[in-house]
N, C-alpha and C positions, 0 to 999 in steps of 0.2 A: 398906304403897305402895298410894298416892296412882293417883287414876284419874278420868278422863273419859270424860261419859258425853254420846251423839249420835245422831243416826238412822241417819246415811253416815257414815261410815271414810276419806277421801280420802287414799293415803298414796303422794307424788311430788308432787316443783312445779312441775311443767315444764306443757306443752301440754297433754297430754292428760290431765293432774290438776285441770287452773285449769279447762277444759272442763268438765268433770265436777261439780266442784265448784258451778258458774253451773246447772248444768241440773237439781243434784239438790235446790240452793236456789230455783229457779223455783219446781218441784216439789213445793217446801212443803218441803221434811223441814231439821230441823238437818244443818249440813257442821260435819265441823273437818276439816280440811286438816293433816296432817303430813309432814313430810319431812327430811331430811339435812342440807341447809344452807339458806339463802335459797328461799323457794318465789317461782317469777317470775324468778330469779334465780344460777339455778343449772340444773343436767342440760345435755342436748343440744339442744332448744332452743335455748337462747341462743346456742350456734352453730352455728345449720343455717342454711346457704347460705339458704334462703328457701323455696326453692321449695314450691310450692302446686297441685297437680291442680286446677282444674276443669271445669267442664261450661260453654264457653261454648254462647250459642243456637243453633251451625249443627251444635252436635255431636251425640252423642250418649249414653244411659248403656247401650248396649247393647258401644258402640264405644269406653267405655271399659272394658268388663267383658271384652272383648273381648283387648284392651291386653295389660290385669292378667294375664289367669289364662293366655295365651299366654308370656307375661313370666318369668310364673313357672315354666311348665315344662309348664303343668298338671297342680300333684296342688294348687293352693289351695285351701282351700273354697269350692264355685263360692254357696251362700249369700251367705258375708263377703265377695266381690268383690262381689257382684251390692248388697249391702246399700253399701259401699266408693260404685259408682258412681251407684249411686239418691242417696244424700246430699251430694254433693260441691258444686249448688247450692247449699242449705241451708246447708252448709259455710261456704264465701263469705258468705252472706249473716248465716251467724253470727259469724265475726271483725270483719263492719265492724256489727254492729249491736253490737257490742264494744269498737266505740271505735278496730281494727284499719284501719291510710290502707294501700292498693294501690295502688301503681305505675297509674298512665295514660300517656295520649299524647290529647292530642286525646280528652279528659274519657274514651277507652275502655280499658278494661283493656289490660294489655299482656301479652299471649298468647304466648309463643316454645312452637316444637318442646323437649322433651328426649328425645334417643334414648330406643327402645321404643316407645314412642307415635307410634300413628300419624297425628297429626293434630299444632297448638300449640292447647295444653290448657294448660303449666301457663301461672301470676302467680308475683308479687313479690309484698312489700310495699313500701313509701314506705320509706327508709334516713332522710329529715329529716337531725339530727345523730346518729343513730347509728351505731358505726364498722362497719363493715362483717364484720370479724371478729367481731362478738357483736350480727348480723343479725337474733338470734332473740329479739331485747327488743324490738323492733316489733310478736308476736305476745305475747308475756310479759307485757309492761307492760299493756295497751290490760285486760286479761283478768284479774288482779293484782289490776288498778283497781276492776274491776265488780262481782268475787268480793268484797273488799269492801264495796261500795257496799250487795250483797243481805245480806249482816252473818255472811258464812263467816266463822268461827272458825280459824286458823292458830298453829301448832306450831311450826318453825324448829329446827333441832337434834338431833330426836330420831335415835335410831336402833333400826329393829322389827327385835328378835330374833326375835318368831314370830307366828301368824298366830294364837290363842287359839280355841278349837272349844267347842262343847255339841254334844255326838252325834257330828252326820254334820252339823252349819251352825257356820259360821264366828261365830266373835260380837266380833270383833273386833281385835288384835295389844298385843300384851306391847313395852313399848316403855325405852329406856335412853338416861336425856337423858348432855351433856357431863359434869355433877359425880358421872354415878352414880349417879342413883336409877332403880331401876324404876317404873313407870308403864306402871296398866290401860286401855286405848284400846276401852271398850264399846261396839257400835256394833251394830247391829238391821241393818247391813249393812257390807261392806270392798268395797272397792273400791281396787284393784291396779294402780300408772301412774307403775313405778317406773321406767318406759325399761329400758333394754336389759342387754346386759354387754360395751361395748368394753374396759374397762379390766380386764378378764382376758386380757387381750393384749399383749404387749408395742409392736408399733405400731398404737396407735390414733391419732384424733382425737376419742376421747373427752370429757367433762369427768371428770376425778376420781371423778366418784360416782356412774361409771354402775355399777358394777361385778357386776352380774344378781344382784343377791339374790334378787330380783324371783320369778326362778325357784325357786329351794332353800325358797323361801319357801313361792308356791303350792302346790309337792310334797310341802314337809311337807305340808302341811297335809293333805295327801289329794288336792287336783289337777290332773290328765292338763299333759301338755305337750307338743308335738311338732314337728315338723323342727328340733330344733337341729344340725343338722347342718351346716344356712343358715346360713352368714358369709356379709355382704356386706362386701368391702376395696372399698373404695373407686379406681379411681382416678386421681385428679386430686388426690391431698390435697400441695397446694404446698413446697417444700422449699427452696428459690432464687427469686428473694428473699423471699419473707412464707412462711412455714411455716402457713398457716391452708388449708382447703377449697372449693377452685373448684371453681362450677357447672357442673353437669352440661350444662346451657343451652350452656352454648358450645358445644361439641360439634355441636349440631341446627343451631347456628348461623357456623360456618368452621372451628372449632379441630379440630386435629388431633396428632396424636401421632407422636414422632419419634424413634430412636435416637441413639448418638452419632456414628451415620454418615448422619447427614438422612434416610435408609430412613422412609417412611408406614407400618409395621410391621403392622398390625394391620388390612390391605387382604391378606398374606398368608395370615388367620386367617379373617376377614368379613368376605361379600360387601359390600358398596360401603360396608367402612368406623366409620368414628364417626359420623355421621350415624345406623346403624342398628343397630349394635350395645349390649346389655347391656354393665350394668356388670362381669357376671362376666368375660362374656368381652376386655374390657376387660382387666381388673384379670388376668386370665390370660395374654397375650398378653405382657402388660408384665413379667411375671414370669419366663416364657420367654427374656424378654430378656435380662432381667438377672441370667438363668440362664447364657446365653450369654459373655455380658463385651460387652456391648454397649447397655449400658446407660450412664449420667452419674452413678459413685457410685452412689444408693440409690434412682435415677431414672433418666428419661427425658426427652424436652422436650417442649411444652405451645408448638404452631406458632401464634401468637394473630395471625396479622399478616392472615386471611383475613377478620375479624371485620368487621362491615360499620359503615364511621365512622357512622350514626347510630344502633347499635345502643351501640357504642361511649361516645355521647356522653348515652345515658340508661340505656336497665336497665346496664348495665357502668361505668356513670360512675363511680361509689367505688371497684370495687375498680381499673381503670384509672389514678385516683388513686394508689393506694394502692402499684402495681405502678415510678408514676414518681417517685414518693420514697423507693425502695426502688434507684431506679438503674435499673432498668427500662424502655424502651420496647417496651408490647406488639409494634408496629409493626416495628417492628427485632430485639428481640431474644426468647429468645426462656426464661423460666421453663422449671426444671427440677420436674417432680410425681413422686411416689413415689404406693405404697400403702399402705395401711391398714384395719385393723379400724373400721368404722362404723354398720354396722348390724346386728342379729340378725330376720334372717325368724320364726325358732322361737319359742317362749314354750306362754303357756298356753291351754287349749284353752277356747275361748270358740262360746257362741251368736251371732246378730246382734242382742242387745241387749249384747253381754259377762258373760254369765253365766257360770261358768267349772259344771266338773263338781263343783264340791263346794254345795250350797245357802249362800244368804252371803255368795256371793266373786264378783266381777267385777273384769272390765278392760278396761282401754283404751290403746291404747298399742299402744309397741317389748314389753312384756314380755309382750303375747297373740302367739300361733300362728294360722297358718292364713291368714292375709287373699294374701300376701303367693306362695303359694308356695315356689319355692326359687333366687327372684329378684324384686329389689324393682325396681320403675320409679321414677326419680327423679321427685318429687312427691309421689310415696303415702302419705311415712312422714306429712306432718306432715296432711294431710288425713286419714288416717284415724286420728291422733289426737281428731280434734275430729269426725269422724265417728262413733266409738265410745267417744267420750265424752261426747260428748252422750248415746248411747244407754245407758248405761252409767251414765250418774249419773238417765239417768229411772228405769229401771228399780229401782233401787235404792233411789229411794227413794217407791218405790208396799212396800218389803217394810213387813210389822208383824210378825211375827211377835218379840215380845217371847222371850231369852235370855240365860243367863247364862254365858258361860264361865268356862272353867278359864283362869287368868292366872300360873301358878308360876312364878316365875324357873326356869332353867335349874340343874342341881343342879352344884355347886361340885366344882374338878379338886383337881387338881398343877400346880404349880408347880417354880421358878418359868421367867419366858422377861423379854427386853430385846424394847426394842420393835426394835432393829436387828435381833434375832432375828426378829424377826416382817414386821421389813419385807423382809428377803432371804430369805425364804418365798414370800412377795408374789410376790417378782421374780424367783423360779424358778416359782411357777407361770405366770406371765406370756411369760416364755422358754420355758415346757412346750408352752404349747398356741399360741407363733409357731413352734413347732420341727415340729408336731408334726403337729397341728392347723389350717396353715395359709393355704397358699390354696392349692395342688396338692398330696398324704397318701398316705400307702400305709399295707399291712395293717403293716409293720415301724414304719417309724416308731409308727400307735398304738398298735402291742401296749407299744414304751418310754414311751409319752407313760406312757399306763396304767400303767404298774409305776413311772414317778418318781414319778407320782401319788398312789401308793398310800404310799412311801415319804415325802411331805409330809403329805398328811393323820395318816398314824401320828404325823408329829412333833407337825404340830396338836390332835390329839387329848391328848397326852401332856403340854400347853402349858396345861390349862384352869386357870382363876385361881378366888381364894373370891371375890374381890371382881372381875366383871368389864366390861372399859370395850367402846368401841363397836368399835376397831381394830380384836376381837379377835372381834368376833361376826359383823363385816364379811368378816375372812378366812375366813373356819368357813363361811359362806353361799355364802362365791366358790369354797372349796374343791367343794359340791358343787354348785353348779351350771358349775361343770370339767367335775364326770365326763359330767354327763348331755350333755357337748358332744363330750367325746373317745368315752363307746361310740354316739350316735348315729351319730357318722360311722366309726366302725366297721364300725359296721350294716347303710348301706351301701353294696351291694358293684356301683357305680355313677358315673358323673358324670352331674352331671344339675343345671346352675344353676350357684349357688358352691360347690355340693361336688362338686367337682376330684378321684378316684384316679387316679395314675399309673398302678395294679395294672388298672384297669377304666377303660378309657379314653372307652367307649361309653355312650348313653345308653341302658337297658333298659330295654325295657316291662313289663319282668313285675317291674319297681317305679315301675311310675305307681302313687301310693298314699307316704303320710305312715308316717313313723317317730313312731310313742304309746312316750311316758313314764308311770309309774307309779312310784308308791313299795314299793320292796319291802315284807318281813316286819320288824320290828324297825327295824333297823341298817342295816338288808342293801341288797345293791344293787338301781339301780332298775332295772325289769323296760319292755323294749324290743321290740316291736312292730308289726310291719306291717300297716297298714290298706291297704287298694287302698282307690282312687280311686274316687270318685264323682262324676261325668264330669256337666255342666251339659244340664239339657236345650234 
């Protein structure tokens, strides 16, 4: 078996991974970054709308922390929330120092207010020649160039099968290359930056490589997870005339949702409507309209007619141009938008430096939980990636423990299977989660989902091959992560934020806290336990 040695191993090539790699390299560590596809050109950062929470001079750390904690329905980790807010100003400086160009008007950063934030603090990168559909390249490509300049090593096209352990420590990872060869990635410290799990669901705007690998990898290495029931559905997934995520800054600037009868239905459930509603509230309202037969196909109308002309000509110019090219004049025509799985609030338990509950293992970005609680405010995902990427990279670089982990490949199993059979199993898993762990859930649906999950898992286990391939390994990890979602959603007997139970429709103070998931004995079912909330001081 071939091997590669490094001080810090970063798994994931999006904004969090690149930031962590740069921070670790600047701290003097040798850094190897690996990912399933191409670093800087894959993962969800690529297609992010570009909204980035900042901290303007007239804003405060306390204000941002209060909005973030409240937006997460008061169950986020107060220390992580505070860390996020305190790191906002330096995160913007870091990005600009790496060559990221941010949109300015008359020399000043153009900050807009996103629903859930109490003031205008959301900024946006300057697109230049980058298409609006891949706005995230304005962030990742400058960071990729900076990482290369610093001497970060890269290995793309690697499927990480599991994290390697040496006693209680993580000592790197075992990966499979595209030709089926095993590779031992030996490291003093490992940073998970694999992103979320949007592609575990049938309806998602995530890129194809975001399949929840990191959750399963962390759990099997002994790390705890939290908040896995909280899946954010984006309320503005473009359906016609373009299939892209539309920025939620639109709602703070005058856009409103309307059903097929032209009614501004969000006012029925949220006082104040779009400017103040969270993504969870918007998504649940859209779902109710669709169930009542008041939608337009699979979505509703997005009325952009009240967006000010100066914003249409600056902040939204690329989007307006795209809509017009597709025959939709935003001042006169209404595009349709629907729901799509967008972001996972839950993930690996970390401390303020990205450290997991297992020595030697760190995390940054969407693979981690605790920062957002039950709902995420717009702009906080990119901020989280930078703030915790920097902190995880710096802390991981300080690791000095020499380890020699166990890198034995998984045992061979039975076959055969075909690519078509495996693809069908993956599609069934995605439909299962969309149907039973979607916007609105119930005890009956979740029980049915777990029963179907067991059938799929049994089938997948019967297909293990003597010659493993990346697609099969990815599917196995998808199944393990999906079980965590179902178990957590089944356990929380209330509705809070993005977790909505039709059989427990009210928020219940008895459930103010998070559900922690830890690995069971052997290959047994993960253990789910409730941890009461620690309130901020």
